[in-house]
C-alpha positions as a printed NumPy array, in Angstrom:
array([[-12.265,   1.291,   4.151],
       [-14.261,   2.101,   0.876],
       [-15.216,  -1.211,  -0.625],
       [-16.411,   0.423,  -3.836],
       [-14.961,  -1.454,  -6.395],
       [-13.182,   0.973,  -9.384],
       [-13.548,  -1.761, -11.563],
       [-17.054,   0.211, -13.523],
       [-16.295,   3.679, -12.934],
       [-14.202,   3.488, -16.388],
       [-11.342,   5.141, -14.823],
       [ -8.835,   5.721, -17.751],
       [ -4.642,   7.24 , -15.927],
       [ -4.027,  10.386, -18.202],
       [ -1.111,  12.55 , -17.853],
       [ -2.253,  16.412, -18.555],
       [ -1.704,  19.984, -16.741],
       [ -5.015,  19.789, -14.474],
       [ -3.612,  20.742, -10.701],
       [ -4.349,  17.309,  -8.617],
       [ -6.565,  18.005,  -6.536],
       [ -6.897,  15.58 ,  -2.685],
       [-11.271,  15.805,  -1.591],
       [-12.563,  17.679,  -4.158],
       [-13.437,  17.843,  -7.946],
       [-14.221,  21.491,  -7.984],
       [-13.081,  24.715,  -6.483],
       [-16.314,  25.424,  -5.265],
       [-16.699,  21.873,  -3.481],
       [-14.543,  20.268,  -1.1  ],
       [-14.554,  17.185,   1.496],
       [-15.256,  17.732,   4.63 ],
       [-13.05 ,  15.28 ,   7.51 ],
       [ -9.452,  14.304,   7.662],
       [ -7.529,  12.595,   5.045],
       [ -4.353,  10.762,   6.111],
       [ -1.634,   8.898,   4.437],
       [ -1.707,  10.008,   1.022],
       [  0.865,   8.302,  -1.257],
       [  1.04 ,   9.787,  -4.664],
       [  3.367,   7.943,  -6.952],
       [  4.64 ,   8.729, -10.747],
       [  4.752,   5.263, -11.859],
       [  2.001,   2.165, -11.75 ],
       [  2.582,   0.45 ,  -8.502],
       [  2.298,  -3.93 ,  -9.07 ],
       [  0.125,  -6.124,  -5.879],
       [  3.925,  -6.66 ,  -4.425],
       [  4.495,  -2.938,  -4.189],
       [  1.154,  -1.897,  -2.778],
       [  1.425,  -4.997,   0.078],
       [  4.605,  -3.846,   1.134],
       [  3.186,  -0.206,   1.395],
       [  0.599,  -0.791,   3.297],
       [  2.741,  -2.877,   5.485]])
């Protein structure tokens, strides 16, 4: 697993009209590999919900 913390990136969740992309930021690039077990939620998970999800 990637152990890179997200705290230093200033990622701010926002509502918008852009499509959700997995494995790319642009349509001209892509992630060459496999991505498994993807889950998408329309709400913020608390620590207990995250723990349950990964068990």
